[in-house]
C-alpha positions in Angstrom: 18.3 7.1 1.5 15.5 7.4 -1.1 16.4 6.2 -4.6 13.9 6.2 -7.5 14.8 4.1 -10.5 12.8 3.7 -13.6 11.4 0.2 -14.3 14.0 -0.2 -17.0 16.9 0.6 -14.7 15.4 -1.6 -12.1 15.6 -4.6 -14.4 19.3 -3.9 -14.9 20.0 -3.5 -11.2 18.2 -6.7 -10.4 20.2 -8.7 -12.9 23.5 -7.2 -11.6 22.6 -7.7 -8.0 22.4 -11.5 -8.5 26.1 -11.3 -9.4 27.3 -8.9 -6.8 31.0 -9.5 -7.1 32.8 -6.5 -5.8 35.3 -6.1 -8.6 32.5 -6.4 -11.2 30.0 -4.0 -9.5 28.9 -1.6 -12.3 25.6 -0.2 -13.3 25.3 -0.9 -17.0 22.4 -1.5 -19.3 22.0 -4.9 -20.8 19.2 -5.2 -23.4 18.8 -8.9 -22.8 18.1 -8.3 -19.1 15.2 -5.9 -19.6 12.7 -8.7 -20.1 13.6 -10.7 -17.0 11.4 -9.1 -14.3 8.1 -10.8 -14.5 5.0 -9.3 -12.8 3.9 -12.1 -10.5 0.7 -10.2 -10.0 -0.1 -10.9 -13.7 -1.1 -14.5 -14.4 -0.1 -14.0 -18.0 3.6 -13.7 -16.9 4.2 -10.3 -18.6 7.1 -8.0 -17.8 6.9 -4.3 -16.9 7.6 -3.4 -20.6 4.8 -5.5 -21.8 2.1 -4.1 -19.5 -0.5 -1.7 -20.9 -1.0 -0.3 -17.4 1.8 1.4 -15.5 3.6 -1.0 -13.2 6.6 -0.4 -10.9 8.6 -3.2 -9.3 11.0 -2.9 -6.4 13.4 -5.9 -6.1 17.1 -6.7 -5.5 19.2 -3.7 -4.5 16.5 -1.1 -5.0 14.3 -2.9 -2.5 17.2 -3.2 -0.1 17.8 0.6 -0.3 14.1 1.4 0.4 13.7 -0.7 3.5 11.5 1.0 6.1 9.3 0.0 9.1 6.1 0.2 7.2 4.9 -0.6 3.7 3.8 3.0 3.0 7.3 4.4 3.9 9.0 1.7 1.8 7.1 2.6 -1.3 6.6 6.4 -0.8 9.2 7.4 -3.4 7.9 5.2 -6.2 6.5 7.6 -8.8 2.8 8.0 -8.3 2.9 6.5 -4.8 2.8 8.4 -1.5 2.4 7.4 2.1 -0.5 8.0 4.5 2.1 8.4 7.3 0.4 7.8 10.6 3.7 8.5 12.2 6.4 5.8 11.6 4.1 3.1 13.0 1.3 2.6 10.5 1.7 4.0 7.0 -0.1 2.7 4.0 0.5 3.4 0.3 -1.5 6.1 -1.5 -1.6 5.6 -5.3 -2.5 8.5 -7.4 -4.4 10.2 -4.6 -6.4 7.0 -3.7 -6.0 5.0 -0.5 -8.0 3.0 2.0 -10.3 0.4 0.6 -9.5 1.5 -3.0 -5.9 0.1 -2.7 -5.6 -3.6 -2.4 -2.6 -4.9 -0.5 -1.9 -8.5 -1.1 0.7 -11.0 0.0 1.8 -13.4 -2.7 -1.3 -12.6 -4.7 -3.9 -12.9 -1.9 -5.3 -10.2 0.4 -3.4 -9.2 3.5 -6.8 -9.4 5.4 -5.9 -7.0 8.2 -7.6 -3.8 9.3 -5.4 -1.4 7.5 -8.1 -0.6 4.9 -10.4 0.6 7.7 -8.3 3.2 9.3 -4.9 5.0 8.9 -3.8 4.0 12.4 -4.0 0.3 11.6 -0.7 -1.3 10.5 -0.4 -3.2 7.3 0.4 -6.8 8.3 3.1 -7.4 5.7 6.9 -7.3 6.2 9.2 -5.8 3.6 12.6 -6.8 5.2 12.0 -10.4 4.0 10.3 -9.6 0.7 12.0 -10.5 -2.6 9.8 -8.2 -4.7 7.1 -5.6 -4.3 4.9 -4.8 -7.2 2.8 -1.6 -7.6 0.0 -1.7 -10.2 -1.1 1.9 -10.7 -4.7 2.5 -11.7 -7.6 0.1 -11.6 -6.6 -3.5 -11.1 -10.0 -5.0 -10.4 -10.0 -7.9 -12.9 -7.9 -10.3 -10.8 -8.1 -8.7 -7.4 -11.7 -7.6 -6.9 -13.9 -4.5 -7.1 -12.0 -2.9 -4.2 -8.9 -2.4 -6.3 -10.2 0.6 -8.1 -7.1 2.6 -7.3 -4.4 0.0 -7.6 -2.7 -3.1 -6.1 0.4 -3.6 -4.0 1.7 -7.1 -4.1 4.3 -8.1 -1.5 6.2 -11.2 -2.8 8.4 -13.4 -0.6 9.8 -17.0 -0.8 7.4 -18.6 1.8 5.8 -20.6 -1.0 8.8 -22.2 -2.8 8.6 -21.8 -6.6 11.7 -23.6 -7.9 13.7 -26.7 -7.0 17.1 -26.1 -5.5 20.0 -28.0 -4.1 21.8 -27.0 -0.9 21.1 -23.8 1.2 21.0 -20.2 0.1 19.9 -17.1 2.0 20.7 -13.8 3.5 21.2 -12.0 6.8 20.4 -8.4 7.4 21.0 -6.0 10.3 20.6 -2.2 10.6 20.8 0.5 13.2 19.3 4.0 12.9 20.0 6.7 15.4 16.9 8.8 14.8 14.8 6.4 16.9 17.5 4.1 18.4 16.1 1.6 15.9 17.5 -2.0 15.6 16.2 -4.2 12.7 17.4 -7.7 11.9 16.1 -10.4 9.5 17.2 -13.7 8.0 15.9 -15.6 5.0 16.9 -19.2 4.4 16.0 -21.5 1.4 17.0 -25.1 1.1 16.1 -28.1 -1.0 16.9 -31.6 -2.2 15.5 -33.3 -5.2 11.9 -32.2 -5.7 11.5 -30.9 -2.1 12.2 -27.3 -1.0 11.8 -25.5 2.3 11.8 -21.8 3.4 12.4 -20.1 6.7 12.5 -16.4 7.4 12.3 -14.3 10.6 12.5 -10.6 11.5 12.7 -8.4 14.5 12.3 -4.6 14.7 12.6 -2.5 17.9 12.6 1.3 18.0 12.1 4.1 20.5 10.3 7.4 20.0 11.8 9.1 17.0 13.5 12.5 17.0 11.8 15.4 15.3 13.3 18.8 14.3 10.5 20.9 15.7 7.7 20.4 18.3 5.2 17.8 17.3 2.2 20.2 17.5 2.4 22.7 14.6 1.0 25.4 16.9 3.7 24.9 19.6 7.0 26.8 19.8 8.8 24.7 22.3 8.7 21.2 23.8 10.0 17.7 23.3 12.3 16.9 20.3 10.9 13.4 20.1 7.4 12.3 18.9 5.9 10.7 22.0 4.3 7.3 21.7 5.9 6.5 18.3 7.9 3.3 19.3 7.6 0.0 17.6 8.2 -3.6 18.7 7.6 -6.1 15.9 8.7 -9.6 15.2 7.5 -12.6 13.2 8.4 -15.6 11.1 7.3 -17.6 8.1 7.7 -21.3 7.4 7.1 -22.9 4.0 7.6 -26.1 2.1 7.0 -27.2 -1.4 7.0 -30.3 -3.7 8.0 -29.2 -7.2 8.3 -31.2 -10.4 8.3 -30.2 -14.0 4.5 -30.5 -14.2 3.3 -29.9 -10.6 3.9 -27.7 -7.6 2.3 -28.1 -4.2 3.3 -25.6 -1.6 2.1 -24.6 1.9 3.2 -21.9 4.3 2.4 -20.6 7.8 3.3 -17.1 9.0 3.0 -15.5 12.4 3.3 -11.7 13.1 3.2 -9.9 16.5 3.5 -6.2 16.7 3.1 -3.6 19.4 3.2 0.1 18.6 2.1 3.4 20.0 -0.4 5.8 18.6 1.3 9.2 18.1 -0.8 12.0 19.6 -2.5 9.6 22.0 -0.1 9.3 25.0 -0.5 6.0 26.9 -2.5 4.4 24.0 -0.9 1.6 22.0 -1.9 -1.2 19.7 -1.1 -4.9 20.1 -1.4 -6.8 16.9 -1.4 -10.6 16.2 -1.9 -12.4 12.9 -1.7 -16.0 11.9 -1.7 -16.7 8.2 -1.9 -20.0 6.3 -1.4 -20.0 2.6 -1.2 -22.7 -0.1 -0.9 -23.1 -3.8 -1.3 -26.0 -6.3 -0.1 -25.7 -9.9 -0.7 -28.2 -12.7 1.4 -27.3 -15.7 2.1 -28.7 -19.2 -1.4 -30.1 -19.6 -2.5 -31.6 -22.9 -5.6 -30.2 -24.7 -7.3 -26.8 -24.6 -6.4 -26.1 -20.9 -2.6 -25.7 -20.6 -2.3 -25.2 -16.9 -4.5 -24.9 -13.7 -3.6 -22.9 -10.6 -5.3 -22.8 -7.2 -4.4 -20.3 -4.5 -5.8 -20.3 -1.0 -5.3 -18.4 2.2 -6.8 -18.4 5.7 -6.0 -15.4 7.9 -6.8 -14.9 11.6 -6.1 -11.3 12.5 -6.8 -9.2 15.6 -5.5 -6.1 17.2 -6.4 -4.4 20.4 -6.2 -0.7 21.2 -5.0 -0.5 24.8 -5.0 2.5 27.1 -2.8 2.0 30.1 -3.7 -1.6 31.1 -7.3 -1.6 29.8 -8.4 -2.8 26.4 -10.5 -0.1 24.7 -11.4 -1.7 21.4 -10.4 -5.0 19.7 -10.6 -5.5 15.9 -10.9 -9.0 14.6 -10.9 -10.2 11.0 -11.1 -13.9 10.0 -10.9 -14.4 6.3 -10.8 -17.2 3.7 -9.8 -16.4 0.1 -9.5 -18.8 -2.8 -8.7 -18.1 -6.5 -8.9 -20.9 -9.1 -7.9 -20.1 -12.7 -6.8 -21.9 -15.8 -4.7 -20.9 -18.8 -6.0 -21.9 -22.2 -4.5 -22.4 -25.6 -4.8 -19.8 -28.3 -8.1 -19.3 -30.0 -7.9 -17.2 -33.2 -4.6 -15.9 -31.8 -6.2 -14.9 -28.4 -4.4 -16.5 -25.4 -5.4 -16.0 -21.8 -6.8 -17.2 -18.5 -10.3 -17.6 -17.0 -11.1 -18.2 -13.3 -13.2 -17.9 -10.2 -12.4 -15.9 -7.0 -14.0 -16.3 -3.6 -13.5 -14.2 -0.5 -15.2 -14.5 2.9 -14.5 -12.0 5.7 -15.8 -11.9 9.2 -14.9 -8.5 10.6 -15.8 -7.1 14.0 -14.9 -4.3 16.4 -15.5 -4.9 20.1 -15.4 -2.2 22.8 -16.6 1.2 23.9 -14.9 2.9 21.0 -15.9 0.6 18.3 -17.1 2.7 15.3 -18.3 0.0 13.0 -20.6 -3.0 13.6 -19.6 -6.6 13.1 -20.0 -7.5 9.4 -19.7 -10.6 7.3 -18.7 -9.9 3.7 -18.9 -12.6 1.0 -17.9 -12.2 -2.6 -17.8 -14.5 -5.6 -16.5 -13.5 -9.0 -15.7 -14.8 -12.4 -13.0 -13.2 -14.5 -11.4 -13.5 -18.0 -8.2 -12.0 -19.3 -7.0 -12.3 -22.9 -4.2 -11.0 -25.1 -3.1 -11.2 -28.7 0.1 -10.2 -30.6 -0.4 -8.7 -34.0 2.9 -7.5 -35.4 4.1 -4.6 -33.2 0.9 -4.5 -31.2 0.1 -6.5 -28.1 -3.6 -6.3 -27.3 -4.9 -7.0 -23.8 -8.5 -7.4 -22.8 -10.3 -8.5 -19.6 -13.6 -8.6 -17.7 -14.9 -9.5 -14.3 -18.3 -9.9 -12.7 -18.5 -10.0 -8.9 -21.4 -10.5 -6.5 -20.8 -9.1 -3.0 -22.9 -9.1 0.2 -22.5 -7.3 3.5 -24.3 -9.0 6.4 -24.3 -6.6 9.4 -25.0 -7.5 13.0 -27.6 -5.0 14.1 -27.1 -5.6 17.8 -24.3 -3.0 17.5 -27.0 -0.3 16.9 -29.3 -1.6 19.6 -26.8 -0.3 22.1 -26.8 3.1 20.5 -30.6 3.5 19.9 -32.9 2.4 22.7 -36.0 2.3 20.4 -34.3 -0.1 18.0 -34.9 2.3 15.2 -31.7 1.3 13.3 -31.8 -2.0 11.5 -30.0 -2.8 8.2 -30.9 -5.6 5.8 -28.2 -7.4 3.8 -26.5 -5.0 1.4 -26.0 -6.8 -2.0 -24.0 -5.4 -4.9 -23.1 -6.7 -8.4 -19.9 -5.1 -9.7 -18.9 -5.4 -13.4 -15.4 -4.3 -14.6 -13.6 -4.5 -17.9 -10.4 -3.2 -19.5 -8.9 -2.9 -23.0 -5.3 -2.0 -23.6 -2.6 -2.1 -26.3 1.2 -1.9 -26.2 2.8 -0.6 -29.4 6.5 -1.4 -29.8 7.3 1.3 -32.3 11.0 0.2 -32.6 13.8 -0.9 -30.4 13.8 2.5 -28.6 10.3 3.7 -28.4 7.0 2.2 -27.2 3.5 3.5 -26.4 0.9 1.9 -24.2 -2.8 2.8 -23.8 -5.3 1.3 -21.4 -9.0 2.0 -20.7 -10.6 0.5 -17.6 -14.2 0.6 -16.5 -14.4 -0.4 -12.8 -17.2 -0.7 -10.3 -16.5 -0.7 -6.6 -19.0 -1.8 -3.9 -18.8 0.4 -0.8 -16.9 -1.2 2.1 -18.8 -2.1 5.2 -17.3 0.8 7.3 -18.2 3.3 4.6 -21.9 2.2 4.9 -22.4 1.3 8.6 -19.8 3.4 10.5 -21.3 5.1 13.6 -18.9 6.1 16.4 -15.6 7.7 17.4 -12.5 6.7 15.5 -9.8 7.7 17.9 -6.9 6.9 15.5 -8.1 9.4 12.8 -9.4 11.8 15.4 -13.0 11.9 14.0 -16.5 10.7 14.7 -17.5 8.7 11.7 -21.0 8.4 10.3 -21.5 6.0 7.4 -23.4 6.6 4.2 -26.4 4.6 5.5 -27.2 7.6 7.8 -28.2 11.2 7.6 -27.4 14.1 10.0 -30.6 16.0 10.9 -31.1 19.4 12.5 -34.2 20.0 14.6 -34.0 23.6 15.9 -30.3 23.1 16.8 -30.7 19.6 18.0 -28.6 17.4 15.8 -29.0 13.7 15.5 -28.1 10.7 13.3 -30.9 8.8 11.6 -30.9 5.8 9.2 -31.7 7.0 5.7 -33.1 3.7 4.4 -31.1 3.9 1.2 -28.3 1.9 -0.1 -25.0 3.6 -1.1 -24.3 3.6 -4.8 -21.3 1.8 -6.3 -18.4 3.8 -7.3 -18.0 3.7 -11.1 -14.5 4.6 -12.5 -13.6 5.4 -16.1 -9.8 5.5 -16.2 -7.6 6.2 -19.1 -3.8 5.6 -19.0 -1.2 6.6 -21.7 2.4 5.6 -21.2 5.4 6.4 -23.3 8.8 4.6 -22.8 12.1 5.4 -24.3 15.1 3.1 -24.1 18.7 3.4 -25.4 22.1 2.3 -24.1 22.4 5.5 -22.0 18.9 6.8 -21.6 15.8 5.4 -20.1 12.7 7.5 -19.8 9.0 7.0 -19.1 5.9 9.3 -19.0 2.5 8.2 -17.8 -0.6 10.4 -18.1 -3.9 9.4 -16.5 -7.4 10.6 -16.1 -9.9 9.0 -13.8 -13.6 10.0 -13.8 -15.2 8.5 -10.7 -19.0 8.6 -10.4 -20.5 8.5 -6.9 -17.0 8.9 -5.4 -17.1 8.1 -1.7 -15.3 10.6 0.5 -15.3 11.9 4.1 -17.3 15.1 4.2 -16.1 17.0 7.3 -19.2 18.7 8.9 -19.3 21.8 11.1 -20.3 19.6 14.1 -18.2 18.1 16.9 -19.0 15.6 19.6 -19.4 17.0 23.1 -20.6 15.0 26.2 -22.2 12.5 23.8 -24.1 15.1 21.8 -23.5 16.9 18.5 -23.0 20.6 18.7 -21.4 23.2 16.3 -17.7 23.8 16.4 -18.3 27.4 17.4 -20.5 26.3 20.4 -17.8 23.8 21.4 -15.1 26.5 21.3 -17.2 28.7 23.5 -17.6 25.8 26.0 -13.9 25.2 26.0 -13.1 28.9 26.5 -15.5 29.1 29.4 -14.0 26.1 31.1 -17.3 24.1 30.8 -15.9 21.6 28.3 -15.7 17.9 29.1 -12.4 16.0 29.5 -13.6 12.9 27.8 -11.2 11.5 25.2 -13.9 11.5 22.5 -14.9 15.2 23.2 -14.2 17.6 20.4 -14.0 15.0 17.6 -15.2 16.5 14.3 -18.1 14.7 12.8 -17.4 13.3 9.3 -20.1 11.8 7.0 -19.3 9.3 4.2 -20.8 11.2 1.3 -21.0 10.6 -2.5 -20.3 12.9 -5.3 -18.8 12.6 -8.8 -15.0 13.3 -8.8 -12.3 13.7 -11.4 -8.7 12.8 -10.8 -5.9 13.4 -13.3 -2.1 13.7 -13.4 1.2 12.2 -14.5 4.3 10.3 -13.5 7.6 11.0 -15.2 11.1 9.6 -14.9 14.4 10.0 -16.8 17.5 8.0 -16.1 20.7 9.1 -17.8 23.9 7.0 -17.7 26.5 9.6 -18.3 29.3 7.0 -18.3 30.2 3.8 -16.4 30.7 5.7 -13.2 28.0 8.5 -13.2 24.3 8.2 -13.4 21.6 10.9 -13.0 17.9 10.1 -12.2 15.1 12.7 -12.2 11.4 12.1 -11.5 8.2 13.9 -10.9 4.5 13.1 -10.1 1.3 15.0 -9.7 -2.3 14.2 -8.9 -5.2 16.7 -9.1 -8.5 15.6 -7.6 -11.7 17.7 -7.8 -15.3 17.2 -6.9 -17.7 17.9 -9.7 -20.0 20.1 -7.7 -17.1 22.2 -6.5 -14.3 21.8 -4.0 -11.4 19.4 -3.8 -10.9 15.8 -2.6 -9.3 15.9 0.8 -5.7 14.8 1.7 -4.3 14.7 -1.9 -0.5 14.8 -2.1 1.0 17.8 -3.9 3.3 18.1 -6.9 6.7 16.3 -6.2 10.0 16.6 -8.0 13.2 14.7 -7.2 16.7 14.0 -8.5 19.6 11.8 -7.5 23.1 11.4 -8.7 25.0 8.1 -8.4 28.7 7.4 -8.6 30.3 3.9 -9.0 34.0 3.2 -8.6 35.4 -0.2 -7.8 33.8 -1.5 -4.7 32.0 1.8 -3.9 28.6 3.1 -4.8 27.7 6.6 -3.5 24.7 8.9 -4.1 23.1 12.1 -3.2 19.4 12.8 -3.5 17.1 15.8 -3.2 13.3 15.7 -3.3 11.0 18.7 -3.3 7.4 18.3 -2.1 5.4 21.4 -3.1 3.0 23.4 -0.9 -0.6 21.9 -1.0 -3.2 24.6 -1.0 -5.8 22.9 -3.2 -7.7 21.6 -0.2 -11.2 20.4 0.8 -13.6 22.2 3.1 -12.3 22.4 6.7 -8.9 21.2 5.6 -5.7 23.2 6.2 -2.9 23.9 3.8 0.5 22.3 4.1 3.8 24.0 3.5 6.3 22.6 1.0 9.6 21.1 2.0 12.8 19.8 0.6 14.5 16.6 1.8 18.3 16.0 1.2 19.8 12.6 1.7 23.1 10.8 0.9 24.4 7.2 1.1 27.5 5.1 0.5 27.7 1.3 -0.1 30.8 -0.8 0.0 30.7 -4.3 -1.6 32.8 -7.3 -0.4 33.1 -10.8 -1.8 34.1 -13.3 0.8 34.2 -16.6 -1.0 30.6 -17.7 -1.3 29.3 -14.7 0.6 28.5 -11.4 -1.0 28.4 -8.7 1.6 27.2 -5.1 1.4 28.1 -2.5 4.1 26.3 0.8 3.9 26.0 4.2 5.6 22.8 6.3 5.0 21.9 9.8 6.1 18.3 11.2 5.7 17.0 14.7 6.1 20.5 16.1 6.3 19.2 19.7 6.8 17.0 18.7 9.7 14.0 20.1 7.7 10.5 20.4 9.2 8.3 18.3 6.9 4.6 17.5 7.3 2.9 15.0 5.0 -0.3 16.5 3.6 -2.0 13.1 3.1 -1.5 12.3 6.8 -4.3 12.5 9.4 -1.6 13.6 11.8 0.2 16.2 9.7 -0.2 18.9 12.3 0.8 16.6 15.2 3.5 14.3 13.7 6.2 15.8 11.4 8.6 13.5 9.6 11.8 12.4 11.4 14.7 14.8 11.8 18.3 14.2 10.7 19.1 10.5 10.9 22.1 8.3 10.3 21.9 4.5 9.8 24.5 1.8 9.5 23.7 -1.6 8.0 25.1 -4.9 6.7 23.5 -7.4 4.3 25.2 -10.8 3.6 24.0 -13.2 0.8 25.2 -16.7 0.4 
């Protein structure tokens, strides 16, 4: 079941869900509740309605309804957000056509520090079943989170770092079964406290088989298995946290462990085994006297690794050890301007080890200073900010020594200084209408893989060549040579305009954006493929295959892609209308669209198409039912060597039944997705021609809160 609520309706649902008494279960708008959802990703403690940039928040019942095995699939129906969909096993969010290193995924405000920004086959190491809130900041969010967040930020919030004092025990238990993959998911979340001391425990387990598909996996086949082979998941983990909380001070610390094993669709016999240990802590000093009102210090240490295993042999192991620290202080108003100032440090030690490693070990260090200010003048809320960041990539050149016997490849440290700034205003025209405008200038330093990549990336099915190299042609002999030049920073000039309309029965929002990105980094698919360790044209490779002389190597036939730079323009919209017809009926309609073009001609690859959806909800007594239909259009605005994707329509339905058993609020639900068993292929997926979306599915679940 895929529900899409506007931010205003979400606030209402969240308030209601905290009082989920069966006899009182109604979806009604309460004006006083609209200001209650605070964006934790914003240190100025603003709500969705007070943000000059578009923000969506999933929490409470809406988050419950969207639960999926991956972060990308959980968020894929938020307006402006799509999924990279590497099968059901490793899907990341795409925001306004941007993904990879341009989208920052954070856990309680600090980076997830996994390998998901490097490749679409790498799972995001966050868990949504135990999350209390997921925040999506659309557009550049570089001021607090770093130059990499040029496309947006996804902040997964949970209770592992206790925020408030509490007496006694509260929590929830969740269980779900889905027949499309024989999927079984369970989770529990417990919070307890006494006096100033609070503790948190959560745990989760997910086990699925290969999922059912309505057509053969390969788009060119006309018969075969009705399951997507090698798409099973086995994931479990837990988080432990404790905090000491007074009126003026909070000290909290948490440890989290995640283990995941999942197959790579399209690569039979190949699976990934992931392990992450994460330590996170926070210290808050509040209600200080003088110019500084409060000081906050966030820290995280993450030890991550995953191994790609074929049969019983480890092919490649990715490791990332990171330390992140953010120190910031809130100051008193100066000439009406109130805000925060701070420092942000990040150290990452990333390496890939094995025969199929496609990027060298690299240590990345960054240090930044940032400032965010706001001022209220009548009906106008002004918001300003700036950030200066110094970033250094230190590459281990021994990786290239194994590729080039004459030691001709050697990189010095790559240093970048990224400057970003934004200016926005929220105009509260009256109680019903508001307008928000925001301009953001953002600079992004290239990631280490975008510069130094040199090798086969099996997950994406490509042979990657970083921007630090050139492809040369000497009478038909193709080779890769170091170009001796540094890649340029991406420079984004992004404008957002958002209109919001709010009455007792209507909630509507419309966001328009235009993003001009100079020196946009993209994967330029060449006409070359890898064959027996050499680069040849795709035509020559096809002749070898047809003659039976082709190699059976796993890396044979991989298309060669070069990380290139060219100016690009992205523009589009997100729109949503929510209409409360009466106390029982509610209609929700939404649409989003992104157009992405290269300035010298051509299109940016893997851009999601126009999407339109609608859902109708009915509430009566203890029941909540709904039916939803979503149309994804055909995508024929494609890049060179990219194929078109047919449009598809997805139909789903659901029914919830609410029970109040003393101190326990229980929800029983039945969901059905893809009721028409539609063939659906996600254009933004690297596996769109090998991995369609699941077929018709039915799931049963129960959630109990106490």
